[in-house]
C-alpha positions in Angstrom: 22.3 1.9 -15.7 25.4 3.1 -14.2 26.7 6.6 -14.7 30.2 5.6 -16.7 33.0 8.1 -17.1 35.8 5.8 -18.5 34.5 5.0 -21.8 35.0 9.0 -23.0 31.7 9.0 -24.6 29.9 12.7 -24.0 26.7 12.3 -21.1 23.7 14.2 -21.1 21.9 14.8 -18.3 18.6 15.9 -17.6 17.0 18.1 -14.5 13.5 16.5 -13.3 12.9 19.7 -11.1 10.2 18.7 -8.0 6.8 20.7 -7.2 7.4 22.6 -4.0 7.7 19.5 -1.8 4.9 19.2 0.7 5.6 20.9 4.0 7.4 23.7 2.2 6.3 27.5 2.0 3.2 28.1 -0.2 3.0 24.7 -1.3 0.0 23.6 -1.6 0.9 20.3 -3.2 0.3 16.9 -2.1 3.0 14.1 -2.1 1.5 12.5 -5.0 0.9 15.2 -7.3 4.5 15.7 -6.5 5.5 12.5 -7.3 3.3 12.3 -11.0 5.1 14.8 -12.5 8.4 13.8 -11.5 7.5 10.4 -12.8 6.3 11.8 -15.7 9.2 14.3 -16.7 11.6 11.1 -15.6 10.1 9.0 -18.2 10.1 11.8 -20.7 13.8 11.8 -20.4 14.4 8.5 -21.0 12.5 8.1 -23.9 14.4 10.7 -25.9 17.3 9.5 -25.2 18.8 11.6 -22.2 22.0 9.0 -20.3 20.7 10.2 -16.8 18.7 12.5 -14.9 18.9 14.6 -11.9 15.7 14.5 -9.2 16.3 18.2 -7.5 14.0 20.3 -4.9 12.7 23.2 -6.5 11.2 25.3 -2.9 10.8 28.5 -2.1 12.6 29.4 1.1 15.4 27.1 0.8 17.5 27.1 4.0 20.9 25.4 4.2 18.9 22.4 5.4 16.0 20.3 4.5 13.5 20.1 7.4 12.0 16.2 8.0 8.7 16.9 5.8 10.7 17.5 3.5 13.4 15.0 3.3 11.0 12.4 4.2 9.0 13.9 0.6 11.5 13.6 -1.8 12.8 10.4 -0.6 9.5 9.4 -1.6 9.7 10.8 -5.0 13.1 9.5 -6.0 12.0 5.8 -5.1 9.4 6.6 -7.8 11.4 8.0 -10.4 14.3 5.0 -9.9 11.7 2.4 -10.3 10.0 4.2 -13.4 13.2 4.2 -15.5 16.4 2.3 -16.5 18.6 4.9 -17.1 21.0 6.6 -14.2 19.5 8.6 -11.5 21.2 10.9 -9.6 20.1 13.4 -6.2 20.2 17.0 -5.2 18.8 17.6 -2.1 20.8 21.1 -2.9 22.7 22.9 -0.8 24.5 21.1 1.9 22.3 18.6 2.4 24.6 15.4 2.3 23.4 13.2 4.5 20.2 13.3 3.3 20.9 12.6 -0.6 23.6 10.3 0.4 21.1 8.5 2.5 18.8 8.4 -0.3 20.6 7.3 -3.0 22.0 4.4 -1.1 18.3 3.6 -0.2 16.9 4.7 -4.1 20.0 2.1 -5.6 21.0 5.6 -7.3 24.1 6.4 -9.2 25.5 9.9 -8.0 24.3 12.5 -6.1 25.3 16.4 -7.0 26.6 18.6 -4.7 26.4 22.5 -4.6 28.6 23.7 -2.0 31.6 21.6 -2.1 34.7 23.4 -1.6 33.7 27.2 -1.8 33.1 29.2 0.8 29.8 30.9 -0.2 26.7 33.7 0.6 23.4 33.9 0.1 20.1 35.3 1.9 21.4 32.5 4.3 24.3 34.0 5.7 27.8 32.6 4.5 27.8 29.0 4.2 31.1 26.3 4.6 31.9 23.7 2.1 31.6 20.4 3.4 33.4 18.0 1.0 35.7 16.5 3.8 32.4 15.5 5.8 30.6 14.5 2.6 33.5 11.7 1.6 33.7 10.7 5.2 29.7 10.1 5.5 30.1 8.1 2.1 32.7 5.8 3.9 30.5 5.4 6.8 27.4 4.7 5.3 29.4 1.9 2.7 28.1 4.2 0.2 31.5 4.0 -1.6 29.5 3.4 -4.9 27.7 6.4 -5.3 29.6 9.3 -7.3 29.7 13.2 -6.4 29.6 15.7 -8.7 30.6 18.7 -7.1 29.8 22.4 -8.2 32.7 24.7 -8.1 31.5 28.6 -7.8 28.2 27.5 -7.9 25.1 29.6 -9.5 23.0 31.6 -6.9 25.8 32.2 -4.9 28.5 34.8 -4.1 32.4 33.7 -3.0 33.2 34.6 -0.3 36.9 34.9 -1.3 36.9 36.7 -4.6 40.6 36.3 -4.9 39.7 32.0 -5.2 40.5 31.1 -9.3 38.1 28.7 -10.5 40.9 26.8 -11.2 41.3 26.5 -7.5 37.6 25.7 -6.6 38.2 23.0 -9.6 41.2 21.7 -8.4 40.2 21.8 -4.6 37.2 20.1 -5.8 38.9 17.1 -7.4 41.6 16.3 -4.7 38.4 16.3 -2.0 37.1 13.0 -3.7 34.8 14.5 -6.1 34.3 12.1 -9.5 33.2 15.0 -11.4 33.1 18.8 -11.2 29.8 21.2 -12.3 30.6 25.0 -13.4 27.8 26.7 -14.3 26.7 30.5 -14.8 25.3 32.9 -12.4 21.7 31.7 -12.5 19.7 28.8 -13.5 19.6 29.2 -17.7 22.5 31.7 -16.7 24.5 30.3 -19.9 28.2 29.0 -18.7 31.1 30.9 -19.6 33.7 29.1 -22.1 36.3 30.5 -20.2 35.3 29.6 -16.9 35.1 25.8 -19.1 38.4 25.9 -20.1 40.2 27.2 -17.0 38.2 23.9 -15.0 39.0 21.1 -17.5 43.0 22.3 -17.9 43.0 22.1 -13.4 41.6 18.8 -13.3 42.0 15.5 -14.7 38.2 14.4 -13.7 35.4 14.6 -16.1 33.5 18.5 -16.2 30.2 19.1 -16.7 28.0 22.3 -17.7 25.7 23.0 -14.8 23.7 26.0 -16.4 22.5 27.5 -19.8 22.4 24.6 -22.5 20.7 25.4 -25.5 20.4 23.4 -28.8 22.4 26.6 -30.3 25.3 26.4 -27.7 25.7 22.7 -26.9 28.1 21.7 -29.5 30.5 24.7 -28.3 30.0 23.7 -24.8 31.3 20.0 -25.5 34.3 20.9 -27.1 35.0 21.5 -23.6 32.6 19.5 -21.4 32.4 15.6 -20.9 28.9 16.0 -19.5 26.3 18.9 -19.9 23.3 19.1 -17.4 19.9 20.2 -18.9 17.0 21.6 -16.9 15.6 25.2 -17.8 15.4 25.2 -21.2 13.6 21.6 -22.2 10.6 23.0 -19.5 7.6 24.5 -20.9 8.6 28.4 -21.2 11.1 27.5 -19.0 9.7 27.4 -16.0 10.4 25.4 -13.5 6.9 25.2 -12.1 6.3 23.3 -16.0 6.2 19.9 -16.9 9.5 19.4 -19.4 8.2 19.9 -23.1 9.1 16.4 -25.0 9.8 18.5 -28.0 12.1 20.7 -26.5 13.9 17.7 -24.5 14.3 16.1 -28.7 15.7 19.5 -29.7 18.6 19.4 -27.5 19.5 15.3 -28.5 19.2 16.4 -32.2 21.7 19.1 -31.7 24.2 17.1 -30.1 
């Protein structure tokens, strides 16, 4: 199934947060265990009626660039998930790993990637991280993957803006100009509700779809969808709201029923 933005249908995307990948700090997981969890979560989302899913690495001591071991591991996970479900599959390798995300998406026949740092210059414990939109779009063309859509975060959670005078509207407009097929607006961290004000400003600034990237619950989803075209759901559908736990089927269904 392709991720379709053209029919004005509100899309619900579920997150498949991987267990810490082999080769990652403090990870004791074998690749088979990581794949098993990811496939189980993906099937659960499909059975509950989600339109699409995103496979994402959730590791400690994240660096801007993945290691070769991590890249190899998540490639295997995405391939297994893609073969297990019929709904649209996307990839988020975090930060600025656009080559990894696009390469895996091309090889595994996925529909889209999530690019967390696309047009904004941000700061975290790794220092200042520059955006990668131009390189990403050029690389997508270079490898013949222009059918793979880019969902780009703007002023993304877990990072601080270096240039604080850049408005959310400006970031949104820049992302559209730089080739994103949709933009993602988030709260300050995973599970934190996305500001309606930020959503509204971003929506007015672009002609492409706008997604809510954090803090979706059964209580706020209707209000969020008054401004957004897409909701991305992760923390609220996991057991005890913990990334280390599998998706809770009942909580996943609650989101669908709330729409």
